[in-house]
C-alpha positions as protocol buffer text, in pm:
chain_id: "A"
residue {
  index: 1
  type: MET
  ca { x: 577 y: 1153 z: 2125 }
}
residue {
  index: 2
  type: PHE
  ca { x: 414 y: 1153 z: 1780 }
}
residue {
  index: 3
  type: GLY
  ca { x: 348 y: 778 z: 1802 }
}
residue {
  index: 4
  type: PHE
  ca { x: 176 y: 829 z: 2136 }
}
residue {
  index: 5
  type: LEU
  ca { x: -49 y: 1102 z: 1993 }
}
residue {
  index: 6
  type: ARG
  ca { x: -127 y: 889 z: 1688 }
}
residue {
  index: 7
  type: LYS
  ca { x: -236 y: 598 z: 1909 }
}
residue {
  index: 8
  type: LEU
  ca { x: -430 y: 831 z: 2139 }
}
residue {
  index: 9
  type: PHE
  ca { x: -633 y: 968 z: 1850 }
}
residue {
  index: 10
  type: GLY
  ca { x: -680 y: 636 z: 1671 }
}
residue {
  index: 11
  type: GLY
  ca { x: -433 y: 683 z: 1387 }
}
residue {
  index: 12
  type: ALA
  ca { x: -264 y: 392 z: 1217 }
}
residue {
  index: 13
  type: ASP
  ca { x: 102 y: 304 z: 1243 }
}
residue {
  index: 14
  type: ILE
  ca { x: 186 y: 350 z: 874 }
}
residue {
  index: 15
  type: LYS
  ca { x: 540 y: 217 z: 920 }
}
residue {
  index: 16
  type: ALA
  ca { x: 408 y: -109 z: 1068 }
}
residue {
  index: 17
  type: LEU
  ca { x: 155 y: -142 z: 785 }
}
residue {
  index: 18
  type: LEU
  ca { x: 431 y: -94 z: 527 }
}
residue {
  index: 19
  type: ASP
  ca { x: 659 y: -339 z: 706 }
}
residue {
  index: 20
  type: ASP
  ca { x: 375 y: -594 z: 698 }
}
residue {
  index: 21
  type: GLY
  ca { x: 336 y: -561 z: 320 }
}
residue {
  index: 22
  type: ALA
  ca { x: 60 y: -306 z: 275 }
}
residue {
  index: 23
  type: VAL
  ca { x: 1 y: -189 z: -81 }
}
residue {
  index: 24
  type: VAL
  ca { x: 119 y: 168 z: -146 }
}
residue {
  index: 25
  type: LEU
  ca { x: -133 y: 340 z: -373 }
}
residue {
  index: 26
  type: ASP
  ca { x: -11 y: 664 z: -531 }
}
residue {
  index: 27
  type: VAL
  ca { x: -309 y: 874 z: -642 }
}
residue {
  index: 28
  type: ARG
  ca { x: -120 y: 1158 z: -813 }
}
residue {
  index: 29
  type: THR
  ca { x: -133 y: 1238 z: -1184 }
}
residue {
  index: 30
  type: LYS
  ca { x: 75 y: 1045 z: -1436 }
}
residue {
  index: 31
  type: ALA
  ca { x: 317 y: 1339 z: -1472 }
}
residue {
  index: 32
  type: GLU
  ca { x: 364 y: 1368 z: -1095 }
}
residue {
  index: 33
  type: TYR
  ca { x: 424 y: 994 z: -1063 }
}
residue {
  index: 34
  type: LYS
  ca { x: 681 y: 997 z: -1343 }
}
residue {
  index: 35
  type: ASN
  ca { x: 879 y: 1263 z: -1155 }
}
residue {
  index: 36
  type: GLY
  ca { x: 927 y: 1032 z: -856 }
}
residue {
  index: 37
  type: HIS
  ca { x: 739 y: 770 z: -656 }
}
residue {
  index: 38
  type: VAL
  ca { x: 770 y: 501 z: -391 }
}
residue {
  index: 39
  type: LYS
  ca { x: 941 y: 195 z: -536 }
}
residue {
  index: 40
  type: GLY
  ca { x: 686 y: -82 z: -589 }
}
residue {
  index: 41
  type: SER
  ca { x: 387 y: 149 z: -549 }
}
residue {
  index: 42
  type: VAL
  ca { x: 70 y: 112 z: -753 }
}
residue {
  index: 43
  type: HIS
  ca { x: -16 y: 419 z: -956 }
}
residue {
  index: 44
  type: MET
  ca { x: -386 y: 497 z: -979 }
}
residue {
  index: 45
  type: PRO
  ca { x: -488 y: 862 z: -1018 }
}
residue {
  index: 46
  type: LEU
  ca { x: -761 y: 971 z: -779 }
}
residue {
  index: 47
  type: HIS
  ca { x: -1016 y: 1026 z: -1057 }
}
residue {
  index: 48
  type: VAL
  ca { x: -1015 y: 655 z: -1157 }
}
residue {
  index: 49
  type: ILE
  ca { x: -1025 y: 492 z: -813 }
}
residue {
  index: 50
  type: ASP
  ca { x: -1401 y: 436 z: -810 }
}
residue {
  index: 51
  type: LYS
  ca { x: -1371 y: 238 z: -1135 }
}
residue {
  index: 52
  type: GLN
  ca { x: -1086 y: 21 z: -1001 }
}
residue {
  index: 53
  type: ILE
  ca { x: -1228 y: -110 z: -674 }
}
residue {
  index: 54
  type: LYS
  ca { x: -1250 y: -465 z: -808 }
}
residue {
  index: 55
  type: GLN
  ca { x: -879 y: -455 z: -897 }
}
residue {
  index: 56
  type: LEU
  ca { x: -785 y: -313 z: -558 }
}
residue {
  index: 57
  type: ARG
  ca { x: -981 y: -585 z: -376 }
}
residue {
  index: 58
  type: LYS
  ca { x: -759 y: -846 z: -545 }
}
residue {
  index: 59
  type: TYR
  ca { x: -457 y: -732 z: -345 }
}
residue {
  index: 60
  type: ASN
  ca { x: -630 y: -854 z: -28 }
}
residue {
  index: 61
  type: LYS
  ca { x: -400 y: -636 z: 184 }
}
residue {
  index: 62
  type: PRO
  ca { x: -427 y: -303 z: 364 }
}
residue {
  index: 63
  type: ILE
  ca { x: -376 y: -5 z: 134 }
}
residue {
  index: 64
  type: VAL
  ca { x: -169 y: 301 z: 223 }
}
residue {
  index: 65
  type: THR
  ca { x: -255 y: 593 z: -3 }
}
residue {
  index: 66
  type: CYS
  ca { x: -15 y: 875 z: -87 }
}
residue {
  index: 67
  type: CYS
  ca { x: -2 y: 1186 z: -304 }
}
residue {
  index: 68
  type: ALA
  ca { x: 190 y: 1514 z: -308 }
}
residue {
  index: 69
  type: SER
  ca { x: 66 y: 1662 z: 21 }
}
residue {
  index: 70
  type: GLY
  ca { x: -182 y: 1422 z: 180 }
}
residue {
  index: 71
  type: ARG
  ca { x: -505 y: 1586 z: 68 }
}
residue {
  index: 72
  type: ARG
  ca { x: -583 y: 1363 z: -232 }
}
residue {
  index: 73
  type: SER
  ca { x: -458 y: 1056 z: -48 }
}
residue {
  index: 74
  type: GLY
  ca { x: -699 y: 1139 z: 235 }
}
residue {
  index: 75
  type: VAL
  ca { x: -987 y: 1156 z: -10 }
}
residue {
  index: 76
  type: ALA
  ca { x: -873 y: 828 z: -167 }
}
residue {
  index: 77
  type: ALA
  ca { x: -848 y: 649 z: 169 }
}
residue {
  index: 78
  type: SER
  ca { x: -1199 y: 767 z: 261 }
}
residue {
  index: 79
  type: ARG
  ca { x: -1339 y: 642 z: -70 }
}
residue {
  index: 80
  type: LEU
  ca { x: -1171 y: 304 z: -32 }
}
residue {
  index: 81
  type: LYS
  ca { x: -1303 y: 269 z: 322 }
}
residue {
  index: 82
  type: ALA
  ca { x: -1653 y: 346 z: 192 }
}
residue {
  index: 83
  type: TYR
  ca { x: -1613 y: 43 z: -37 }
}
residue {
  index: 84
  type: GLY
  ca { x: -1515 y: -171 z: 261 }
}
residue {
  index: 85
  type: LEU
  ca { x: -1140 y: -180 z: 196 }
}
residue {
  index: 86
  type: GLU
  ca { x: -883 y: -136 z: 472 }
}
residue {
  index: 87
  type: ALA
  ca { x: -719 y: 191 z: 371 }
}
residue {
  index: 88
  type: TYR
  ca { x: -502 y: 450 z: 542 }
}
residue {
  index: 89
  type: ASN
  ca { x: -384 y: 795 z: 442 }
}
residue {
  index: 90
  type: GLY
  ca { x: -5 y: 784 z: 432 }
}
residue {
  index: 91
  type: GLY
  ca { x: 22 y: 1152 z: 340 }
}
residue {
  index: 92
  type: SER
  ca { x: 289 y: 1266 z: 98 }
}
residue {
  index: 93
  type: TRP
  ca { x: 466 y: 1011 z: -119 }
}
residue {
  index: 94
  type: THR
  ca { x: 801 y: 1133 z: 13 }
}
residue {
  index: 95
  type: SER
  ca { x: 692 y: 1059 z: 371 }
}
residue {
  index: 96
  type: VAL
  ca { x: 577 y: 711 z: 273 }
}
residue {
  index: 97
  type: ARG
  ca { x: 904 y: 651 z: 88 }
}
residue {
  index: 98
  type: ARG
  ca { x: 1104 y: 751 z: 398 }
}
residue {
  index: 99
  type: LEU
  ca { x: 899 y: 516 z: 617 }
}
residue {
  index: 100
  type: LYS
  ca { x: 936 y: 232 z: 371 }
}
residue {
  index: 101
  type: GLN
  ca { x: 1314 y: 277 z: 356 }
}
residue {
  index: 102
  type: SER
  ca { x: 1369 y: 305 z: 731 }
}
């Protein structure tokens, strides 16, 4: 049911993106990241994203952002899209981790 609603409202299939090798970008603070994160994720706190666009472009892959709750990752995905990158809000890092492991 959720997948149907996501497609109906234009949302991305985060699981499919992850399965296809999307970059997971964790935008939490250093302390939050140290307390747990998605294996293989790139850590880049939200406040430095605008300065790191050139680095993010080098991945040449879709980017799935994550944070603690989904708020900061939503802001990050919007910023990345404004720079022309393919970015999606994955929500909480624990949700992204579950999708990546399943």
